[in-house]
FIKE-201694 format. One line per field, with one value per residue: residue number from 1; residue in three letters; x, y, z of N, C-alpha, C in turn. Coordinates in Angstrom, 2 decimals, padded with zeros to 5 digits. Layout:
# residues N
nr = NUM|...
rest = Ala|...
neast = X|...
nnorth = Y|...
nup = Z|...
caeast = X|...
canorth = Y|...
caup = Z|...
ceast = X|...
cnorth = Y|...
cup = Z|...
***
This chain:
# residues 260
nr = 1|2|3|4|5|6|7|8|9|10|11|12|13|14|15|16|17|18|19|20|21|22|23|24|25|26|27|28|29|30|31|32|33|34|35|36|37|38|39|40|41|42|43|44|45|46|47|48|49|50|51|52|53|54|55|56|57|58|59|60|61|62|63|64|65|66|67|68|69|70|71|72|73|74|75|76|77|78|79|80|81|82|83|84|85|86|87|88|89|90|91|92|93|94|95|96|97|98|99|100|101|102|103|104|105|106|107|108|109|110|111|112|113|114|115|116|117|118|119|120|121|122|123|124|125|126|127|128|129|130|131|132|133|134|135|136|137|138|139|140|141|142|143|144|145|146|147|148|149|150|151|152|153|154|155|156|157|158|159|160|161|162|163|164|165|166|167|168|169|170|171|172|173|174|175|176|177|178|179|180|181|182|183|184|185|186|187|188|189|190|191|192|193|194|195|196|197|198|199|200|201|202|203|204|205|206|207|208|209|210|211|212|213|214|215|216|217|218|219|220|221|222|223|224|225|226|227|228|229|230|231|232|233|234|235|236|237|238|239|240|241|242|243|244|245|246|247|248|249|250|251|252|253|254|255|256|257|258|259|260
rest = Unk|Unk|Unk|Unk|Unk|Unk|Unk|Unk|Unk|Unk|Unk|Unk|Unk|Unk|Unk|Unk|Unk|Unk|Unk|Unk|Unk|Unk|Unk|Unk|Unk|Unk|Unk|Unk|Unk|Unk|Unk|Unk|Unk|Unk|Unk|Unk|Unk|Unk|Unk|Unk|Unk|Unk|Unk|Unk|Unk|Unk|Unk|Unk|Unk|Unk|Unk|Unk|Unk|Unk|Unk|Unk|Unk|Unk|Unk|Unk|Unk|Unk|Unk|Unk|Unk|Unk|Unk|Unk|Unk|Unk|Unk|Unk|Unk|Unk|Unk|Unk|Unk|Unk|Unk|Unk|Unk|Unk|Unk|Unk|Unk|Unk|Unk|Unk|Unk|Unk|Unk|Unk|Unk|Unk|Unk|Unk|Unk|Unk|Unk|Unk|Unk|Unk|Unk|Unk|Unk|Unk|Unk|Unk|Unk|Unk|Unk|Unk|Unk|Unk|Unk|Unk|Unk|Unk|Unk|Unk|Unk|Unk|Unk|Unk|Unk|Unk|Unk|Unk|Unk|Unk|Unk|Unk|Unk|Unk|Unk|Unk|Unk|Unk|Unk|Unk|Unk|Unk|Unk|Unk|Unk|Unk|Unk|Unk|Unk|Unk|Unk|Unk|Unk|Unk|Unk|Unk|Unk|Unk|Unk|Unk|Unk|Unk|Unk|Unk|Unk|Unk|Unk|Unk|Unk|Unk|Unk|Unk|Unk|Unk|Unk|Unk|Unk|Unk|Unk|Unk|Unk|Unk|Unk|Unk|Unk|Unk|Unk|Unk|Unk|Unk|Unk|Unk|Unk|Unk|Unk|Unk|Unk|Unk|Unk|Unk|Unk|Unk|Unk|Unk|Unk|Unk|Unk|Unk|Unk|Unk|Unk|Unk|Unk|Unk|Unk|Unk|Unk|Unk|Unk|Unk|Unk|Unk|Unk|Unk|Unk|Unk|Unk|Unk|Unk|Unk|Unk|Unk|Unk|Unk|Unk|Unk|Unk|Unk|Unk|Unk|Unk|Unk|Unk|Unk|Unk|Unk|Unk|Unk|Unk|Unk|Unk|Unk|Unk|Unk|Unk|Unk|Unk|Unk|Unk|Unk
neast = -014.49|-013.40|-010.82|-011.26|-012.16|-009.87|-008.07|-009.59|-009.78|-007.09|-006.40|-008.01|-006.91|-004.12|-003.87|-004.08|-001.75|000.25|000.03|000.81|003.46|004.56|004.23|005.28|007.56|009.14|010.94|012.96|015.91|016.73|014.37|013.24|015.03|014.57|011.91|012.08|013.70|012.04|009.95|011.36|011.78|009.21|008.90|010.73|009.41|007.19|008.49|009.52|007.12|005.99|007.75|007.28|004.62|004.86|006.36|004.80|002.96|000.37|-001.32|-001.52|-003.74|-005.30|-006.31|-006.42|-004.36|-001.92|-002.42|-002.49|000.13|001.49|000.79|001.99|004.75|005.05|004.77|006.90|009.08|008.62|009.28|011.99|012.94|012.43|014.30|016.66|016.48|016.56|019.14|020.45|020.18|022.22|023.78|021.93|021.63|024.14|024.08|022.07|023.37|024.82|025.84|023.59|024.30|024.86|022.48|021.43|020.37|018.22|016.81|014.54|014.43|015.49|013.39|011.48|008.91|008.44|010.16|008.95|006.50|007.24|008.40|006.18|004.50|005.99|005.87|003.13|002.67|004.09|002.75|000.20|000.78|001.47|-000.90|-002.76|-001.75|-001.90|-004.63|-005.19|-003.92|-005.55|-007.80|-007.57|-008.53|-008.94|-012.56|-015.60|-016.92|-018.14|-019.28|-019.28|-020.82|-019.50|-018.93|-019.70|-018.61|-016.12|-013.59|-013.60|-014.01|-011.70|-009.84|-010.64|-010.20|-007.45|-006.52|-007.31|-005.59|-003.09|-003.16|-003.64|-001.25|000.49|-000.46|-000.18|002.59|003.45|002.26|003.33|006.14|006.37|005.29|007.23|009.32|008.31|007.83|005.26|003.72|001.20|000.09|001.49|000.35|-002.20|-001.76|-000.87|-003.07|-005.16|-004.21|-004.26|-007.01|-008.19|-007.02|-008.01|-010.66|-010.80|-011.11|-013.77|-014.39|-013.91|-015.01|-017.14|-018.62|-020.84|-021.17|-021.67|-021.64|-019.54|-019.35|-018.77|-019.10|-019.16|-016.55|-015.32|-016.54|-016.07|-013.25|-012.63|-013.60|-011.79|-009.54|-010.00|-010.00|-007.36|-006.07|-006.76|-005.49|-002.82|-002.55|-002.80|-000.64|001.53|001.64|-000.43|-003.05|-006.27|-006.09|-003.81|-004.72|-006.81|-005.39|-003.93|-005.92|-006.75|-004.50|-004.40|-006.78|-006.28|-004.18|-005.55|-007.28|-005.39|-004.35|-006.62
nnorth = 011.72|012.44|011.48|008.76|008.22|008.84|006.75|004.61|005.05|005.01|002.36|001.09|001.97|001.32|-001.04|-003.73|-003.55|-003.20|-005.64|-007.38|-006.55|-007.25|-010.06|-011.12|-009.72|-008.35|-010.02|-010.60|-009.29|-008.47|-008.21|-006.08|-004.08|-003.95|-003.13|-000.56|000.68|000.62|002.24|004.63|005.10|005.61|008.07|009.56|009.63|011.13|013.53|014.36|014.65|016.66|018.78|019.19|019.93|022.33|023.84|024.21|026.73|027.75|025.55|024.81|024.88|022.92|019.92|017.45|017.51|017.36|014.88|012.96|013.07|012.36|009.65|008.64|009.14|007.57|004.97|004.93|005.08|002.77|000.93|001.58|000.81|-001.88|-002.64|-002.12|-003.97|-006.36|-006.20|-006.56|-009.21|-011.14|-010.45|-010.91|-013.64|-014.49|-013.67|-015.31|-017.68|-017.54|-018.67|-020.07|-019.30|-016.61|-015.44|-014.10|-015.22|-015.23|-017.30|-017.36|-014.87|-014.95|-015.67|-014.26|-013.32|-012.82|-010.69|-008.78|-008.54|-007.49|-005.05|-003.86|-003.58|-001.80|000.45|000.91|001.42|003.80|005.46|005.41|006.58|009.24|010.01|010.03|011.10|013.86|014.15|012.47|013.92|016.17|014.87|014.09|016.03|019.24|019.33|018.93|016.57|017.54|019.93|022.36|021.91|020.12|016.81|014.10|011.69|011.92|011.35|008.57|007.58|008.43|006.85|004.26|004.35|004.76|002.30|000.69|001.63|000.94|-001.88|-002.24|-001.26|-003.20|-005.50|-004.57|-004.36|-007.08|-008.04|-006.25|-006.60|-009.31|-009.15|-007.76|-009.57|-011.79|-010.72|-009.81|-007.48|-006.41|-006.78|-004.94|-002.65|-003.04|-002.70|000.02|001.31|000.59|001.76|004.45|004.70|004.17|006.20|008.49|008.20|009.13|011.82|012.29|012.77|015.36|018.63|020.53|023.20|022.22|019.89|019.94|018.26|015.63|012.40|009.72|006.92|006.48|006.45|004.69|002.09|001.23|001.31|-000.69|-002.88|-003.02|-003.50|-006.10|-007.55|-007.08|-008.27|-010.95|-011.42|-011.01|-013.14|-015.35|-014.81|-015.13|-017.82|-019.06|-021.41|-023.05|-025.43|-025.02|-022.91|-024.12|-026.06|-024.45|-023.31|-025.64|-026.36|-024.17|-024.59|-027.06|-026.35|-024.62|-026.37|-027.88|-026.00|-025.47
nup = 023.02|020.50|020.82|021.02|018.44|017.08|017.81|016.91|014.08|013.48|014.03|012.16|009.73|009.87|011.27|009.98|008.34|010.27|011.58|009.52|009.24|011.76|011.89|009.53|008.70|010.65|012.05|010.34|009.28|006.68|005.29|006.66|005.91|003.13|003.19|004.39|002.48|000.25|001.14|001.24|-001.48|-002.29|-001.02|-002.48|-004.97|-004.21|-003.61|-006.13|-007.60|-006.09|-006.54|-009.26|-009.18|-007.76|-009.53|-011.80|-011.97|-012.93|-012.66|-010.05|-008.40|-009.37|-008.46|-009.70|-011.52|-010.01|-008.84|-010.95|-012.01|-009.73|-009.41|-011.72|-011.24|-008.93|-009.96|-011.73|-009.97|-008.59|-010.54|-010.83|-008.29|-008.47|-010.45|-009.06|-006.97|-008.38|-009.38|-007.03|-006.46|-006.52|-004.32|-002.26|-002.49|-001.67|000.97|001.84|002.01|004.27|007.48|009.95|012.46|012.55|012.34|010.17|007.84|005.78|003.88|002.29|001.18|-001.31|-002.78|-005.17|-005.07|-002.40|-001.92|-003.58|-002.31|000.21|-000.54|-001.76|000.45|001.99|000.32|000.49|003.24|003.69|001.90|003.08|005.54|004.88|003.76|005.82|008.17|008.84|008.99|011.16|013.13|013.38|014.14|016.77|018.37|020.16|019.65|017.75|015.57|012.46|013.30|011.96|009.80|008.17|006.81|008.90|008.38|007.39|008.63|009.25|006.69|005.42|006.78|006.04|003.25|003.29|004.34|002.21|000.14|001.21|001.21|-001.51|-002.69|-001.76|-003.12|-005.74|-005.88|-005.86|-008.26|-010.14|-010.07|-010.80|-013.34|-014.82|-014.60|-015.98|-018.41|-018.94|-020.14|-020.35|-017.87|-016.37|-017.41|-016.37|-013.64|-013.49|-014.65|-012.90|-010.57|-011.28|-011.68|-009.11|-007.63|-008.92|-008.32|-005.74|-006.07|-006.06|-003.49|-003.06|-002.42|-004.48|-006.47|-007.82|-006.43|-003.36|-001.14|-000.31|-001.90|-000.43|-000.57|-003.26|-004.02|-002.23|-002.47|-005.28|-005.10|-003.23|-004.58|-006.72|-005.15|-004.11|-006.50|-007.37|-005.22|-005.58|-008.07|-007.29|-005.50|-007.20|-008.89|-007.16|-007.03|-005.73|-005.08|-005.09|-003.68|-002.12|-000.53|000.80|002.20|003.92|005.55|006.74|008.24|010.03|011.38|012.64|014.35|016.02|017.35|018.68|020.47|021.97
caeast = -015.03|-012.41|-009.68|-011.70|-012.18|-008.47|-007.50|-010.36|-009.37|-005.70|-006.37|-008.61|-006.00|-002.80|-003.89|-003.64|-000.35|001.09|000.02|001.66|004.84|004.97|004.22|005.96|008.74|009.96|011.97|013.97|016.56|016.75|013.01|013.08|015.81|013.85|010.71|012.48|014.19|010.86|009.27|012.16|011.55|007.92|009.12|011.36|008.37|006.41|009.30|009.57|005.80|005.78|008.55|006.60|003.39|005.26|006.93|003.74|002.15|-001.03|-002.14|-001.38|-005.04|-005.97|-005.92|-006.28|-003.03|-000.94|-002.75|-002.10|001.58|001.94|000.65|003.01|006.06|005.08|005.02|008.28|010.01|008.45|010.08|013.39|013.23|012.45|015.59|017.72|016.38|017.03|020.61|020.95|019.87|023.45|024.14|020.97|021.93|025.32|023.64|021.24|024.25|025.51|025.46|022.52|024.84|024.88|021.10|021.12|020.31|016.85|016.88|013.35|014.54|015.77|012.08|011.21|007.57|008.54|010.75|007.95|005.49|007.80|008.54|004.85|003.98|006.71|005.27|001.81|002.74|004.50|001.64|-000.86|001.22|001.37|-002.29|-003.64|-001.11|-002.45|-006.02|-005.16|-003.52|-006.77|-008.84|-007.36|-009.28|-010.35|-013.55|-016.70|-016.98|-019.35|-019.89|-019.41|-021.52|-018.72|-019.43|-019.22|-017.99|-014.84|-012.45|-013.66|-013.83|-010.27|-009.15|-010.99|-009.48|-006.02|-006.32|-007.43|-004.38|-001.97|-003.28|-003.47|000.18|001.08|-000.85|000.44|004.00|003.60|001.89|004.20|007.45|006.24|005.02|008.49|010.10|007.73|007.59|003.82|003.60|-000.21|-000.17|002.01|-000.70|-003.30|-001.36|-000.85|-004.43|-005.96|-003.69|-004.81|-008.45|-008.54|-006.59|-008.94|-011.94|-010.77|-011.53|-015.21|-014.52|-013.62|-016.17|-017.19|-019.85|-021.91|-021.31|-021.24|-021.43|-018.77|-020.03|-017.68|-019.37|-018.89|-015.13|-014.91|-017.01|-015.25|-011.88|-012.52|-013.78|-010.47|-008.62|-010.23|-009.55|-005.89|-005.64|-006.86|-004.42|-001.56|-002.56|-002.50|000.70|002.51|001.56|-001.50|-004.10|-007.33|-005.61|-002.92|-005.53|-007.54|-004.42|-003.58|-007.03|-006.74|-003.40|-004.81|-007.81|-005.65|-003.44|-006.51|-007.75|-004.30|-004.27|-007.78
canorth = 011.19|012.61|010.57|007.40|008.11|008.87|005.42|003.72|005.25|004.58|000.89|000.71|002.26|000.74|-002.29|-004.88|-003.38|-003.46|-007.10|-008.00|-006.26|-008.01|-011.51|-011.56|-008.93|-007.81|-010.95|-010.79|-007.98|-008.08|-007.75|-004.73|-003.17|-003.79|-002.34|000.83|001.20|000.82|003.45|005.77|005.35|006.31|009.45|010.22|009.89|012.26|014.73|014.78|015.14|017.95|019.79|019.48|020.71|023.69|024.54|024.57|027.64|027.88|024.36|024.43|024.72|021.77|018.73|016.32|017.61|016.77|013.47|012.15|012.98|011.62|008.24|008.31|009.08|006.41|003.76|005.01|004.75|001.37|000.24|001.80|-000.03|-003.25|-002.86|-002.17|-005.26|-007.43|-006.09|-007.01|-010.63|-011.90|-010.20|-011.60|-015.07|-014.71|-013.56|-016.49|-018.80|-017.29|-019.64|-019.73|-018.75|-015.16|-015.00|-013.26|-016.12|-015.35|-017.95|-017.08|-013.58|-015.21|-015.81|-012.94|-012.86|-012.28|-009.37|-007.84|-008.33|-006.59|-003.72|-003.29|-003.17|-000.57|001.49|001.19|002.01|005.21|006.15|005.58|007.52|010.60|010.29|010.12|011.61|015.16|013.93|011.92|015.01|016.97|014.01|013.94|017.08|019.30|019.68|017.99|016.25|018.03|021.07|023.45|021.42|019.14|015.45|013.37|010.46|012.24|010.69|007.12|007.33|008.57|005.67|003.11|004.50|004.57|000.87|000.19|001.94|000.16|-003.25|-002.19|-001.14|-004.50|-006.37|-004.04|-004.72|-008.48|-008.15|-005.42|-007.24|-010.52|-008.79|-007.44|-010.80|-012.69|-009.94|-009.64|-006.02|-006.04|-006.73|-003.65|-001.71|-003.24|-002.08|001.45|001.78|000.47|002.77|005.73|004.69|004.31|007.54|009.48|008.04|009.96|013.17|012.40|013.21|016.78|019.52|021.43|024.00|021.34|018.78|020.49|017.17|014.54|011.11|008.82|005.55|006.41|006.16|003.54|000.81|000.80|001.12|-001.98|-003.90|-003.11|-004.10|-007.55|-008.08|-007.07|-009.28|-012.28|-011.52|-011.17|-014.49|-016.26|-014.49|-015.69|-019.29|-019.57|-022.22|-023.39|-026.51|-024.40|-022.12|-025.09|-026.68|-023.45|-023.24|-026.89|-026.26|-023.23|-025.24|-028.10|-025.67|-024.10|-027.46|-028.29|-025.01|-025.69
caup = 021.77|019.41|021.07|020.68|016.97|016.67|017.94|016.03|012.69|013.37|013.95|010.88|008.62|009.97|012.00|009.15|007.93|011.45|011.81|008.48|009.55|012.94|011.70|008.32|008.31|011.74|012.50|009.29|009.06|005.27|004.93|007.22|005.09|001.88|003.51|004.57|001.19|-000.58|001.64|000.85|-002.89|-002.39|-000.65|-003.62|-005.94|-003.69|-003.73|-007.53|-007.98|-005.41|-007.25|-010.51|-008.84|-007.35|-010.66|-012.76|-011.18|-013.33|-012.36|-008.66|-007.77|-009.98|-007.71|-010.61|-012.16|-009.13|-008.59|-012.09|-012.07|-008.54|-009.74|-012.73|-010.59|-008.05|-010.73|-012.25|-008.90|-008.29|-011.53|-010.45|-007.13|-008.98|-011.10|-008.04|-006.25|-009.24|-009.41|-005.74|-006.26|-006.22|-002.93|-001.40|-002.52|-000.83|002.36|002.15|002.25|005.53|008.49|010.84|013.72|012.51|012.38|009.00|006.71|005.34|002.56|001.47|000.50|-002.71|-003.40|-005.72|-004.68|-001.04|-002.06|-004.12|-001.26|001.22|-001.15|-001.92|001.76|002.35|-000.47|000.99|004.57|003.56|001.26|004.08|006.58|004.39|003.42|006.97|009.38|009.15|009.39|012.51|014.06|013.62|014.71|018.21|019.10|020.63|018.64|017.51|014.16|011.76|013.98|011.00|008.63|007.42|006.92|010.08|007.93|006.74|009.26|009.05|005.26|005.13|007.34|005.21|001.99|003.56|004.41|000.84|-000.60|001.74|000.68|-002.96|-003.00|-001.50|-004.22|-006.95|-005.85|-006.29|-009.67|-010.97|-010.15|-011.58|-014.73|-015.46|-014.66|-016.97|-019.63|-019.13|-020.11|-020.17|-016.42|-015.95|-017.74|-015.42|-012.36|-013.65|-014.91|-011.66|-009.64|-011.73|-011.48|-007.71|-007.20|-009.47|-007.61|-004.53|-006.42|-005.75|-002.11|-003.05|-002.53|-005.64|-006.51|-008.25|-005.46|-002.06|-000.20|-000.87|-001.99|-000.04|-001.01|-004.68|-004.16|-001.39|-003.00|-006.44|-004.70|-002.60|-005.62|-007.37|-004.20|-004.08|-007.79|-007.32|-004.23|-006.23|-009.07|-006.56|-004.95|-008.31|-009.35|-006.23|-007.07|-004.90|-005.68|-004.17|-002.80|-001.12|000.39|001.63|003.09|004.94|006.50|007.48|009.22|011.04|012.21|013.47|015.39|016.95|018.19|019.57|021.53|022.84
ceast = -014.04|-011.23|-010.03|-011.71|-010.76|-007.89|-008.26|-009.91|-007.91|-005.61|-006.98|-007.57|-004.71|-002.76|-003.44|-002.17|000.60|001.16|000.91|003.13|005.34|005.17|005.04|007.27|009.68|011.08|013.10|014.63|016.58|015.40|012.78|013.83|015.09|012.60|011.06|012.93|013.02|010.10|010.03|011.95|010.19|008.07|009.81|010.34|007.51|007.18|009.32|008.21|005.51|006.53|007.84|005.34|003.73|005.75|005.86|002.71|000.69|-001.93|-002.04|-002.72|-005.85|-005.49|-005.65|-004.91|-001.96|-001.18|-002.25|-000.60|002.16|001.85|001.73|004.39|006.14|005.38|006.42|009.30|009.81|009.27|011.58|013.80|013.27|013.80|016.73|017.68|016.88|018.58|021.21|020.71|021.09|023.88|023.22|021.23|023.15|024.96|022.85|022.10|025.06|025.00|024.37|023.03|024.81|023.48|020.76|021.05|018.85|016.76|015.70|013.43|014.98|014.49|011.64|009.84|007.59|009.13|009.75|006.86|006.00|007.94|007.19|004.26|004.68|006.16|003.92|001.79|003.11|003.41|000.52|-000.49|001.06|-000.08|-003.10|-003.04|-001.66|-003.90|-006.08|-004.79|-004.73|-007.84|-008.75|-008.06|-008.39|-011.29|-014.61|-016.83|-018.29|-019.96|-020.12|-020.06|-020.75|-019.28|-018.86|-018.54|-016.61|-013.69|-012.46|-013.50|-012.37|-009.49|-009.40|-010.28|-007.98|-005.69|-006.37|-006.16|-003.17|-002.00|-003.11|-002.01|000.90|000.78|-000.20|001.92|004.25|003.33|002.90|005.57|007.41|006.02|006.30|009.37|009.61|007.45|006.09|003.47|002.13|-000.59|000.40|000.97|-001.87|-003.00|-001.45|-002.29|-005.29|-005.50|-004.26|-006.28|-008.82|-008.15|-007.57|-010.31|-011.99|-011.15|-013.02|-015.43|-014.24|-014.92|-016.05|-018.49|-021.05|-022.17|-020.82|-020.97|-020.67|-019.58|-018.96|-017.87|-019.05|-017.42|-014.72|-015.28|-016.22|-013.79|-011.68|-012.77|-012.46|-009.48|-008.78|-009.78|-008.01|-005.36|-005.71|-005.74|-003.06|-001.43|-002.19|-001.07|001.77|002.46|000.47|-002.55|-005.15|-006.89|-004.67|-003.69|-006.29|-006.61|-004.03|-004.66|-007.09|-005.68|-003.79|-005.86|-007.23|-004.87|-004.39|-007.00|-006.66|-004.16|-005.42|-007.58
cnorth = 011.26|011.67|009.15|007.20|008.13|007.45|004.45|003.82|004.84|003.07|000.40|000.85|001.44|-000.59|-003.49|-004.77|-003.65|-004.95|-007.81|-007.75|-007.13|-009.48|-011.98|-010.84|-008.67|-008.71|-011.15|-009.45|-007.54|-007.59|-006.34|-003.71|-002.88|-002.93|-000.88|001.46|001.48|002.07|004.71|006.11|006.00|007.79|010.22|010.54|011.06|013.55|015.25|015.33|016.47|019.08|020.19|020.32|022.13|024.49|025.00|025.44|027.70|026.71|023.94|024.15|023.55|020.52|017.55|016.32|016.96|015.30|012.57|011.98|012.28|010.11|007.81|008.18|007.89|005.13|003.76|004.63|003.32|000.51|000.38|000.92|-001.51|-003.57|-002.95|-003.50|-006.41|-007.39|-006.63|-008.49|-011.44|-011.71|-010.88|-013.09|-015.40|-014.63|-014.77|-017.72|-018.64|-018.27|-019.13|-019.09|-017.24|-014.58|-013.99|-014.12|-016.31|-015.98|-017.64|-015.70|-013.76|-015.48|-014.42|-012.43|-012.28|-010.88|-008.35|-007.56|-007.31|-005.19|-003.05|-002.80|-001.90|000.64|001.91|001.87|003.50|006.05|006.43|006.60|008.96|010.98|010.64|010.84|012.97|015.07|013.39|013.02|015.89|016.18|013.92|015.01|018.25|019.69|018.62|017.80|016.78|019.27|022.25|022.98|020.46|017.74|014.77|012.06|010.69|011.42|009.19|006.75|007.45|007.36|004.43|003.17|004.31|003.08|000.26|000.43|001.17|-001.26|-003.28|-002.11|-002.46|-005.45|-005.89|-004.39|-006.13|-008.63|-007.44|-006.09|-008.48|-010.22|-008.45|-008.69|-011.70|-011.99|-009.85|-008.16|-005.56|-005.95|-005.45|-002.56|-001.83|-002.56|-000.56|001.99|001.69|001.48|004.14|005.80|004.93|005.69|008.61|009.38|008.89|011.40|013.38|012.88|014.72|017.60|020.40|022.22|023.15|020.18|019.24|019.42|016.04|013.23|010.03|007.41|005.39|006.13|004.91|002.22|000.38|000.54|-000.26|-003.13|-004.11|-003.78|-005.62|-008.21|-008.17|-008.10|-010.68|-012.47|-011.73|-012.58|-015.50|-016.06|-015.12|-017.22|-019.88|-020.34|-022.52|-024.47|-025.95|-023.63|-023.05|-025.75|-025.72|-023.36|-024.51|-026.86|-025.30|-023.85|-026.27|-027.47|-025.12|-025.19|-027.96|-027.32|-025.20|-026.93
cup = 020.61|019.59|020.73|019.15|016.43|016.70|017.01|014.60|012.47|013.23|012.66|009.75|008.69|010.72|011.16|008.71|009.06|011.74|010.78|008.76|010.72|012.62|010.49|008.02|009.50|012.19|011.53|008.98|007.60|004.79|005.46|006.38|003.76|002.08|003.63|003.27|000.26|-000.18|001.25|-000.62|-003.11|-002.02|-001.78|-004.70|-005.51|-003.84|-005.17|-007.99|-007.32|-006.09|-008.55|-010.23|-008.48|-008.55|-011.65|-012.02|-011.62|-012.91|-010.91|-007.99|-008.33|-009.30|-008.62|-011.27|-011.27|-008.87|-009.72|-012.16|-010.85|-008.80|-010.72|-012.08|-009.61|-008.79|-011.35|-011.19|-008.42|-009.26|-011.20|-009.28|-007.54|-009.62|-010.09|-007.28|-007.12|-009.40|-008.11|-005.49|-005.87|-004.79|-001.95|-001.34|-001.67|000.66|002.77|002.44|003.56|006.56|009.41|012.13|013.74|012.47|011.28|007.76|006.24|003.95|001.68|000.83|-000.93|-003.47|-003.86|-005.30|-003.26|-001.09|-002.59|-003.11|-000.23|000.67|-001.36|-000.60|002.23|001.61|000.12|002.34|004.50|002.89|002.26|005.15|006.12|004.06|004.68|008.16|009.79|009.61|010.83|013.53|014.37|014.35|016.23|019.02|019.47|019.50|018.52|016.01|013.56|012.35|013.02|009.71|007.78|007.68|008.16|009.70|007.32|007.32|009.00|007.59|004.85|005.61|006.46|003.85|002.17|003.63|003.02|000.05|-000.11|001.17|-000.84|-003.37|-002.77|-002.66|-005.53|-007.02|-006.33|-007.77|-010.56|-011.16|-011.01|-013.05|-015.48|-015.59|-015.79|-018.31|-019.98|-019.06|-019.96|-018.70|-015.80|-016.21|-016.81|-014.09|-012.45|-013.83|-013.65|-010.62|-010.00|-011.45|-010.04|-007.18|-007.68|-008.80|-006.36|-004.81|-006.16|-004.32|-001.96|-003.20|-003.76|-005.58|-006.91|-007.28|-004.09|-001.01|-000.86|-000.86|-001.70|-000.57|-002.50|-004.97|-003.39|-002.02|-004.24|-006.05|-004.05|-003.58|-006.36|-006.44|-004.14|-005.38|-007.80|-006.34|-004.82|-007.27|-008.40|-006.01|-006.02|-008.82|-008.49|-006.18|-006.23|-005.68|-004.64|-003.20|-001.72|-000.06|001.34|002.63|004.22|006.00|007.35|008.59|010.37|011.97|013.13|014.61|016.47|017.89|019.13|020.73|022.51|023.70
***
């Protein structure tokens, strides 16, 4: 039973991200490099926030303290990665002019929205991995969920929230990069504020004396509402329209009929 839940929660949390990687990133070496570099910058943000948490001894037991500064450092390093990518635009353009014979001519990497999407997904994958890896290790067993009075929904709720954060980081990456390009500073505030909001919502899953049982739905439902809003904003930011979406569904339907 525990092994089944291990695989189920793993697929819930990382299945969509794995599919996005396989179908949109894995075939392009530059996209893979940007993805890995973005994940590394998230690790740097985690390292700095961990050092701060360790240095401030009186507040080590305050989870909210570490959470708030973790969000701040993540957004600071997202901005730093944005600046580095924009500095590398000339190099990417030169690579995009390389002949097809060398199989390293990803011309669409000069599309800034694609770069922001890839970097956001790298941020999200690394965030999800660190959020859930220890939970997955315990999930594999041996043991029975809830045997000591703990919530039987802890594992699946963790997986669902991890998926939410992976997709959110992907959407935030698209919105954040475009906001700096277009000087839309209010959108940067939207990204940071929504990141802080969703992160603070996870504090509702913490046991306290006044709340012995975590209220998972109180954090999951608002988090997914924010995710859908951010997804819509990212879609519009990347130039998406209703006509484009309708045309995409039409193409998918026609391909399905051709296969049949």
